C-alpha positions in Angstrom: 27.9 12.1 -7.8 27.5 8.7 -9.5 31.2 8.0 -10.1 32.4 4.8 -8.4 36.0 4.4 -9.8 38.4 2.8 -7.4 40.5 5.9 -7.0 37.4 8.2 -7.0 38.7 10.1 -10.1 36.8 11.0 -13.2 37.1 8.4 -15.9 35.9 7.9 -19.5 33.3 5.4 -20.5 34.3 3.4 -23.6 31.6 1.7 -25.5 31.7 -0.5 -28.6 28.5 -0.8 -30.7 27.7 -3.1 -33.6 26.3 -1.7 -36.9 22.8 -1.8 -35.5 23.7 0.3 -32.5 23.6 -2.5 -30.0 26.2 -2.8 -27.2 29.0 -5.2 -27.8 31.3 -4.0 -25.1 31.5 -1.4 -22.3 34.5 -0.8 -20.1 34.4 -1.1 -16.3 34.1 2.7 -16.0 30.5 2.3 -17.3 29.5 0.7 -14.0 31.5 3.2 -11.9 30.0 6.2 -13.7 26.5 5.0 -14.9 25.8 1.9 -12.8 25.7 -0.6 -15.7 28.0 -3.7 -16.2 28.6 -5.3 -19.6 26.2 -8.1 -18.6 23.4 -5.5 -18.0 23.6 -4.0 -21.5 25.1 -6.6 -23.8 23.1 -6.8 -27.0 20.7 -4.0 -26.0 20.2 -0.9 -28.2 22.3 2.0 -26.9 19.7 4.6 -27.9 17.3 3.4 -25.2 19.7 4.9 -22.6 19.9 8.2 -24.4 17.4 11.0 -23.5 14.7 11.1 -26.2 15.3 14.8 -27.0 19.0 14.0 -27.7 18.5 10.9 -29.8 18.3 12.7 -33.2 21.6 14.5 -32.6 23.2 11.3 -31.5 22.0 9.4 -34.6 23.3 12.2 -36.8 26.8 11.9 -35.3 26.6 8.1 -35.6 25.7 8.4 -39.3 28.6 10.9 -39.8 31.0 8.5 -38.2 29.9 5.6 -40.5 30.3 7.9 -43.6 33.9 8.7 -42.6 35.4 5.5 -41.3 38.4 5.8 -38.9 37.8 9.6 -38.5 36.2 10.6 -35.1 32.9 12.4 -35.1 32.2 14.7 -32.1 29.1 14.7 -30.0 28.5 17.5 -27.5 26.1 17.7 -24.5 23.9 14.7 -24.7 22.2 12.9 -21.7 22.5 9.3 -20.7 20.2 7.6 -18.2 22.0 6.4 -15.0 20.9 3.1 -13.5 19.2 5.1 -10.7 17.0 6.9 -13.2 18.8 10.3 -13.2 20.4 11.9 -16.3 24.1 12.4 -16.8 25.6 14.8 -19.3 28.4 13.7 -21.7 30.5 14.7 -24.6 31.7 11.9 -26.9 33.8 11.0 -29.9 32.4 8.3 -32.2 34.8 6.4 -34.5 33.6 3.8 -37.0 36.0 0.8 -37.0 33.6 -1.6 -38.5 36.2 -2.9 -41.0 38.9 -3.3 -38.3 39.4 -7.0 -37.7 40.0 -6.5 -34.0 37.3 -4.0 -33.2 34.6 -4.6 -35.8 32.3 -1.9 -34.3 31.6 1.7 -33.5 33.9 3.0 -30.7 32.3 5.7 -28.5 34.5 7.5 -26.0 32.2 9.3 -23.5 33.5 12.1 -21.3 31.5 12.9 -18.2 31.1 16.7 -18.1 29.0 17.0 -14.9 31.9 18.2 -12.8 32.9 20.8 -15.5 29.3 22.0 -15.7 29.1 22.4 -11.9 32.3 24.4 -11.9 31.0 26.6 -14.7 27.7 27.2 -12.9 29.6 28.0 -9.7 31.8 30.5 -11.5 28.7 32.1 -13.2 27.0 32.4 -9.8 30.0 34.0 -8.2 30.2 36.5 -11.2 26.5 37.4 -10.8 27.0 37.9 -7.0 30.0 40.1 -7.7 27.9 42.2 -10.1 25.1 42.5 -7.6 27.6 43.5 -4.9 28.9 46.3 -7.2 25.4 47.5 -8.0 24.5 47.6 -4.3 27.7 49.4 -3.5 27.0 52.1 -6.2 23.5 52.6 -4.9 24.7 53.1 -1.3 27.4 55.4 -2.5 24.9 57.6 -4.4 23.0 58.2 -1.2 19.6 59.8 -0.9 16.6 59.1 1.2 16.9 55.8 3.1 13.6 54.5 1.8 14.6 55.2 -1.8 18.0 53.6 -1.4 16.5 50.4 0.2 13.8 50.2 -2.5 16.5 50.3 -5.2 18.6 47.7 -3.4 15.5 45.4 -3.2 14.8 45.9 -6.9 18.4 44.9 -7.8 18.3 41.8 -5.6 15.0 40.7 -7.2 16.5 41.3 -10.6 19.7 39.4 -10.1 18.5 36.2 -8.4 15.6 36.5 -9.6 13.2 36.5 -6.6 9.5 36.7 -6.6 9.6 39.4 -4.0 12.2 41.1 -1.7 11.3 43.0 1.5 13.1 45.0 4.1 11.6 45.6 7.6 12.8 48.2 10.1 12.2 47.9 13.9 10.3 50.8 15.5 11.2 50.9 19.2 8.2 53.1 20.0 5.6 50.6 18.7 7.9 47.6 19.1 6.8 46.6 15.6 8.8 45.7 12.4 7.5 48.0 9.7 8.0 47.1 6.0 10.1 50.0 4.7 11.3 48.8 1.2 10.1 46.3 -1.3 10.3 44.9 -4.8 8.5 42.2 -6.7 4.8 41.0 -6.7 3.2 40.4 -3.3 0.4 42.2 -1.5 0.3 42.1 2.3 -2.5 40.2 3.9 -3.6 39.3 7.4 -1.5 36.1 7.1 1.6 38.1 6.1 1.2 41.8 7.2 3.4 44.8 6.5 3.7 45.4 10.3 4.9 42.5 12.4 5.5 42.1 16.1 8.9 41.1 17.2 9.2 37.3 17.4 6.0 36.6 15.5 6.1 34.8 12.1 9.2 34.2 10.0 10.2 37.9 9.8 9.7 38.5 13.5 11.6 35.4 14.5 14.5 36.3 12.2 14.6 39.8 13.8 14.5 38.3 17.4 17.2 35.7 16.8 19.3 37.9 14.5 20.3 34.7 12.6 19.8 34.1 8.9 17.5 31.4 7.6 17.4 29.7 4.1 14.9 27.0 3.5 13.0 25.1 0.8 10.7 23.4 3.4 7.3 25.1 4.2 7.2 23.0 7.4 10.2 25.1 8.7 8.1 28.3 8.4 6.2 29.3 11.6 2.8 27.6 11.6 1.0 30.9 11.6 2.2 31.6 8.0 2.4 28.1 6.5 -1.0 28.2 4.8 -0.2 31.6 3.2 3.1 30.2 1.9 1.3 27.2 0.3 -1.4 29.4 -1.2 1.2 31.7 -2.7 3.2 28.7 -4.0 6.4 30.0 -2.4 9.0 27.2 -2.6 12.0 28.9 -1.0 12.8 31.6 1.5 16.0 33.4 2.4 16.0 35.8 5.3 19.0 37.8 6.7 19.2 40.3 9.6 20.9 43.5 8.5 22.2 44.2 12.0 24.7 42.2 14.1 
């Protein structure tokens, strides 16, 4: 979160540009939200802070504002570069007040929409998880052979996330091995990552022994015996969950 307002609340960035599109004024919120003071940007062209892909849309709205003085033109979903190099998403209204003796410029009110986007993504994710939970519930309710039910569940998990592959292992007390009993996605078993795994060996064997979930994006957190395989397969994330308590 780049916001640095004194009360830690979302604020609007207000910018005034001259006819050439150079900064004449930015309010203090510009520094709290984007890391720039008026001294940092005064006289510089505003479009150099806009993402190159978004510049044509921004220019179109600016031209529209000039063509209809005193009437706001609306700009949706454009990116502005933060002082730390990241990109922040904004909506804005642009009003041409070039003939106003007090303003004599283009007034741009920028609304930081990162928090709204994060909320929308979270709601979408919860909705997808609810759909997946319902699909899994229906599959379990329909019954059938355990291997068939687990295969279907794996396929639905791979579809909803999506995951490169999903596997379920079952412990065989006679051989004391974890046997792969259901799967979905693309992955063939190798010596480095077999379909039959001793308890406590490798990432699957350790999950089964500890009976604790693991979610990681770091290959170094994978047991050393499998790290080379993970790198060769270009696997960038792993989520493992024991299905027994």
